[in-house]
C-alpha positions in Angstrom: 125.7 119.4 120.7 121.9 120.1 120.0 119.6 120.3 123.6 116.2 118.7 122.3 113.1 119.6 123.1 110.0 117.4 124.5 107.7 117.4 120.5 108.4 115.1 118.1 109.7 117.8 115.6 112.7 118.3 117.2 113.6 114.9 118.4 112.9 113.5 114.9 115.5 116.1 113.6 118.7 114.8 115.3 120.6 113.2 112.5 120.9 109.5 113.1 124.4 108.2 114.0 126.1 106.8 110.8 127.1 104.0 112.5 123.7 102.2 112.3 123.1 102.9 108.6 126.7 101.6 107.9 126.1 98.5 109.7 123.0 96.8 107.5 123.2 93.5 109.4 121.9 93.2 112.9 121.1 90.2 115.3 118.0 89.7 117.3 117.4 87.7 120.2 114.8 86.3 121.7 114.7 84.2 125.0 112.6 84.5 127.7 110.2 82.3 130.0 108.5 82.0 126.9 111.4 79.7 125.3 110.5 77.0 128.3 107.4 75.7 126.4 108.4 76.9 123.4 105.0 76.5 121.1 103.2 78.1 119.1 100.8 77.3 116.5 102.1 77.2 112.5 102.0 80.6 110.4 99.7 78.8 108.2 97.1 77.6 110.8 96.4 81.2 112.3 94.7 84.3 110.6 97.8 87.0 111.0 101.4 86.8 111.9 101.4 87.8 115.3 99.3 84.5 116.4 102.3 82.4 115.3 104.7 83.8 117.6 105.5 81.7 120.7 107.3 84.9 122.8 103.3 85.6 123.4 102.5 82.3 124.8 101.8 83.9 128.4 99.0 85.9 126.9 97.3 83.8 124.7 96.9 80.9 127.2 95.2 83.7 129.6 93.0 84.1 126.6 92.5 80.7 125.9 93.3 81.3 122.6 92.6 77.2 121.5 96.0 76.5 120.0 98.0 77.9 122.7 95.4 76.7 125.6 95.0 73.2 124.6 98.4 72.8 124.3 99.2 74.3 127.5 96.3 72.3 129.3 97.3 68.8 127.8 101.4 69.2 128.7 101.2 71.2 131.4 97.6 70.9 132.8 95.2 74.0 133.8 96.3 74.9 136.9 100.1 75.7 136.1 100.9 79.2 135.0 102.8 80.8 133.5 104.5 82.2 136.0 105.9 78.7 137.0 108.0 78.4 134.1 110.3 81.2 136.0 111.6 78.0 138.3 111.9 75.5 135.2 114.2 78.1 133.1 117.7 76.9 134.1 119.7 77.9 130.6 122.1 75.3 132.0 123.5 75.3 128.2 124.4 79.6 127.4 127.6 80.6 126.6 127.3 84.1 125.7 130.9 83.9 123.9 129.8 81.5 121.9 126.5 83.2 120.8 128.5 86.4 120.4 131.2 84.6 117.8 128.2 82.9 115.8 126.3 86.2 115.2 129.9 87.9 114.4 130.5 85.4 112.1 127.3 86.1 110.1 128.5 89.1 109.2 126.4 91.1 111.8 127.7 94.9 113.1 125.1 94.7 116.0 123.1 92.6 118.5 119.6 93.3 119.9 118.8 91.4 123.0 114.6 91.7 124.5 116.2 92.6 128.1 111.9 92.9 128.9 109.3 91.5 127.0 105.5 92.3 127.3 105.4 89.1 129.8 107.5 91.6 132.4 110.3 89.3 133.1 114.1 90.7 132.8 117.0 89.4 132.0 118.9 92.2 134.3 118.7 92.3 138.1 116.3 95.4 137.6 116.0 97.2 141.1 112.1 97.2 139.4 111.3 94.0 139.1 112.0 92.0 142.0 111.9 88.4 141.9 110.8 88.6 138.8 114.2 88.7 136.6 117.0 86.3 135.8 118.9 86.8 138.3 116.5 86.3 141.7 115.3 83.2 140.1 115.4 81.0 137.2 118.8 80.9 135.2 120.3 83.3 138.5 122.5 84.9 136.3 122.3 88.3 134.4 122.0 87.4 130.9 121.9 90.8 129.8 125.5 92.0 130.8 127.1 88.3 129.9 126.0 88.7 126.1 126.5 92.4 126.3 130.1 92.2 127.6 130.4 89.1 125.0 129.3 91.3 122.4 131.6 93.7 122.8 134.4 91.6 122.9 133.5 90.4 118.9 133.1 93.7 117.3 129.0 93.9 117.9 127.4 96.9 119.0 125.5 96.8 121.9 121.7 96.7 121.5 118.4 96.0 123.6 114.8 95.6 123.4 112.2 96.7 126.3 108.6 96.4 126.4 106.8 99.3 127.5 103.4 97.4 128.0 103.4 94.6 130.6 100.3 92.2 130.3 100.6 90.8 133.9 101.2 94.8 136.0 98.9 95.8 138.6 98.9 99.0 137.3 98.4 97.6 133.8 95.1 95.3 134.6 92.9 95.2 131.5 89.9 98.2 132.3 91.8 99.5 135.0 94.9 100.8 133.4 96.7 103.6 134.8 99.2 103.8 132.2 100.7 107.5 133.2 101.2 106.2 136.7 102.9 103.0 135.7 104.9 105.1 132.9 106.4 107.3 135.4 106.9 104.8 138.3 107.9 101.8 136.6 109.0 102.1 133.1 111.0 104.8 132.5 112.8 104.5 135.8 113.5 100.8 134.7 114.9 102.4 130.6 116.7 104.6 132.5 118.1 102.0 134.7 118.9 100.1 131.6 120.3 102.6 129.6 123.1 103.9 132.6 123.8 100.3 133.8 124.9 99.0 130.0 125.2 101.5 127.9 123.4 100.3 124.8 124.1 101.7 121.2 120.5 100.7 120.4 116.9 100.6 121.8 114.2 98.9 120.7 110.9 99.7 122.0 107.9 97.9 121.0 104.6 96.9 123.2 103.2 100.5 122.3 100.2 100.3 119.9 97.5 100.8 122.8 98.3 103.8 124.1 99.4 107.6 122.7 102.8 108.5 122.9 101.9 110.9 125.2 100.2 108.7 127.9 103.3 106.6 127.9 105.2 109.8 128.5 107.8 108.7 125.5 109.1 112.1 125.2 109.8 112.8 128.6 112.4 109.9 128.2 113.6 110.3 124.8 114.7 113.7 125.4 116.7 112.7 128.7 118.1 109.7 126.2 118.9 112.7 123.9 120.2 115.4 126.2 121.5 113.8 129.1 121.9 110.1 129.2 125.5 108.1 129.1 125.0 106.8 125.1 123.5 110.6 123.8 125.8 110.6 121.1 125.8 107.4 120.0 122.1 105.7 120.4 119.9 104.9 117.8 115.8 104.5 118.8 113.1 103.4 116.6 109.3 104.5 115.8 107.6 102.5 118.4 106.8 105.0 121.1 103.0 105.2 121.3 99.9 104.4 119.0 100.5 107.5 117.0 104.4 107.3 116.5 104.9 104.3 114.4 105.6 104.5 110.6 106.2 108.0 111.2 108.5 109.5 114.0 111.5 108.2 116.1 115.4 107.5 114.9 114.1 105.2 112.3 110.8 102.9 111.1 110.6 99.7 111.5 109.0 96.8 109.2 108.0 93.4 110.6 107.9 90.5 108.6 107.3 93.0 105.7 104.7 94.7 107.3 104.3 97.7 109.3 101.0 97.3 111.3 100.7 101.3 112.0 97.6 102.2 114.1 98.3 106.0 112.7 98.8 104.9 109.0 97.0 102.9 106.7 99.5 100.1 105.6 100.2 101.7 102.0 100.9 105.0 103.4 103.6 103.5 106.0 105.3 101.0 103.5 106.0 104.6 101.5 107.5 106.3 104.3 110.2 103.2 104.5 111.6 105.2 101.0 111.5 108.6 103.0 113.5 107.5 105.7 116.2 105.4 107.3 114.2 101.9 108.2 114.8 98.2 109.1 113.1 95.0 108.9 112.9 92.2 111.7 112.0 89.0 110.9 113.2 85.6 112.5 114.6 82.9 110.6 111.5 80.8 111.4 107.6 82.2 111.5 108.3 82.9 115.6 111.0 85.4 117.2 110.7 83.2 120.3 111.9 79.4 120.0 109.0 77.2 118.4 109.4 73.4 118.9 106.5 73.2 116.2 108.4 74.5 113.5 109.4 72.2 110.8 112.3 72.8 108.0 109.6 74.3 105.9 108.8 76.9 108.3 112.4 78.3 107.7 114.0 80.7 105.6 116.5 79.1 102.9 119.8 80.3 102.5 118.8 81.6 99.4 115.7 83.2 100.7 118.0 84.5 103.7 120.7 86.1 101.3 118.2 87.5 99.0 116.6 89.0 102.1 119.0 91.0 102.9 119.9 91.9 99.4 116.5 93.4 98.7 116.4 95.0 102.3 119.7 96.9 101.8 119.1 98.0 98.1 115.8 99.4 99.3 118.3 101.6 102.0 117.3 99.4 105.0 119.0 97.5 107.4 118.3 93.9 108.4 118.0 92.6 112.0 117.6 89.4 111.8 116.2 87.3 114.5 117.2 83.9 116.7 114.8 82.0 118.9 117.6 80.0 121.5 116.1 77.1 123.0 115.4 77.4 126.9 119.0 75.4 127.6 120.8 78.3 126.1 121.6 76.2 122.6 120.8 77.5 119.5 119.2 74.7 117.0 122.3 73.3 114.7 120.0 74.8 111.3 119.8 78.4 112.7 123.4 78.4 113.2 124.1 76.8 109.6 121.8 80.0 108.1 123.8 82.3 110.1 126.9 80.5 108.7 126.0 80.3 105.1 125.3 83.8 105.5 128.6 84.7 106.8 130.0 82.9 104.1 128.4 85.2 101.4 129.0 88.0 103.8 132.7 87.4 103.2 132.6 87.5 99.6 130.0 90.5 98.9 130.0 92.1 102.1 131.9 95.4 100.6 128.4 95.6 98.5 126.7 96.4 101.7 128.6 97.4 104.5 128.3 101.4 104.3 126.6 101.3 101.2 123.0 103.1 100.0 120.4 102.7 97.7 121.0 103.6 94.0 117.9 104.8 92.3 117.5 105.5 88.9 119.0 102.4 87.4 117.3 100.2 84.7 117.9 96.9 85.8 117.3 93.3 84.0 114.2 91.4 86.1 116.0 89.9 89.3 118.8 92.7 89.9 119.3 94.7 92.9 121.6 97.9 93.5 123.7 99.3 96.0 126.4 102.4 95.7 129.3 103.7 97.7 131.2 106.1 97.3 131.8 106.6 93.4 131.2 102.6 92.7 128.2 100.6 91.9 127.1 97.3 93.2 125.3 95.0 91.3 123.2 91.9 92.5 122.5 89.1 90.6 120.2 86.6 92.0 120.9 84.5 88.7 124.2 84.1 87.1 123.7 85.8 83.8 125.0 84.0 80.6 124.7 86.1 78.1 125.5 89.9 77.9 123.4 92.5 79.3 121.9 95.9 79.8 122.7 98.6 82.5 120.9 102.1 82.0 120.8 105.0 84.3 124.7 104.4 85.4 125.7 108.0 84.7 123.0 109.5 87.6 124.7 107.1 90.5 128.6 107.0 89.9 129.3 111.0 88.1 127.6 113.3 85.9 131.0 113.1 83.5 131.0 108.9 83.4 129.5 109.1 79.5 132.5 111.1 78.8 135.5 110.9 77.0 138.6 109.6 79.0 136.7 107.5 81.9 135.5 104.1 81.2 134.2 101.9 83.9 136.1 98.7 84.8 133.6 96.1 86.0 134.8 93.3 88.2 133.0 90.2 89.9 133.7 90.3 93.8 135.6 86.9 95.0 136.6 86.1 91.2 139.8 87.4 89.2 138.1 86.3 85.9 137.1 89.6 84.1 133.7 90.9 83.3 134.0 92.3 79.9 132.2 95.8 79.7 131.3 98.3 76.5 129.3 101.3 75.9 126.2 101.5 73.3 123.8 103.9 72.8 124.0 105.8 76.4 123.8 101.9 77.6 126.4 99.8 79.6 126.5 96.5 78.3 128.3 93.5 80.9 129.2 90.2 79.9 130.2 87.9 83.2 132.6 84.9 83.1 132.0 81.6 82.1 132.9 79.9 85.0 132.8 76.0 86.6 130.6 75.4 89.7 133.9 75.2 91.4 135.4 78.6 90.5 132.1 80.4 91.2 132.7 82.9 94.6 129.8 82.6 96.2 126.2 80.9 96.4 122.9 82.2 94.9 123.6 86.2 94.5 126.4 87.0 93.0 127.7 90.9 92.8 129.6 93.1 90.2 131.6 95.5 91.2 131.1 99.1 88.4 134.3 101.0 89.2 135.4 104.2 88.0 138.8 104.4 85.7 140.4 107.5 85.3 142.5 108.5 82.2 145.8 109.7 83.1 
């Protein structure tokens, strides 16, 4: 195995482990002290996406940002500190096995749990966060350990989120930051503790934007992770390691609610980079990563919107890491469970076109269609069920150069249905016609998948 040096050129050359690209769908979980107040303003009421994140509650109250501060003062009083939520967080209904089963049923292949958000509170008994972790105070449980063990039992890869930044750490006080000292004395040792204890297959870092990767000593940690750690062969990392890295460096690139938000690049250039390297879209079913009691049903993705988001993402070569924000008591809201179940029902029929697939460039498709490819097969996703014959052009570039040759035909089928799909060639175009089905005969809802396979003569 290669020995990676402390340079972005070197660590960026590391091949991305295959398991990640094949997985396509992951579940993000934001759960912590911020789940107790469970509040953020609605997205339509604030200027940017991030201002509607309930996991930023502690910071926004400290800054006296009106929506949060007014809510906090009215409900808890001005003398109630963010730290006091630790004693109120009981997690009395937390059942890790049930969570993992819900996520598996959704079709997810990996799980990413927030182990420490920007408030510094750890969901495992960290040596470096005495009395500010979920074992010493609050739930009195090793949430990281319990949930990752349940993930193992349910066939989900282990993943962890870790915030480089801590709002309230003494070495990170505004105007008196000692970033390098904080990184070497607290951040890096704590991340190594996390990796050595729980052996994640994915590490998602965040909170990097104020300082460069050199100040965070990110390459010191990444070279240890790639060269010496117990997960060096399977670990996958993202691109959030410094204000100079998002959209440019790391294992894969990340987009959040459709935006890269890189301090180093213009948004348009950052978006173009997503097509050049492996990338992941992260977002919640609602507008906030942490649970937000202020959200209503119209703030959530519909079943159709969720399925189409997944299809659009994988057709462009990305993964979707869909966030769930559990309630403070450890329950997952029924509407969120329903969305996950609906996604799983769709994946039961169409997962073949998602898992292990790749983008299928070069096709000319009707409006509303998307495509993936896997081996010699091409999959066409229809966001509406076509009632008449329609063309597909450029198919030879995606299956094989000899596809148009004599003696070979394309066999078309509708995933989840045995009804025949008619296909014929005309002027270098493949023409398809789907069968007429009743509502009860439809294989799934919202998006339908046509599989194109080469039949060899003889």
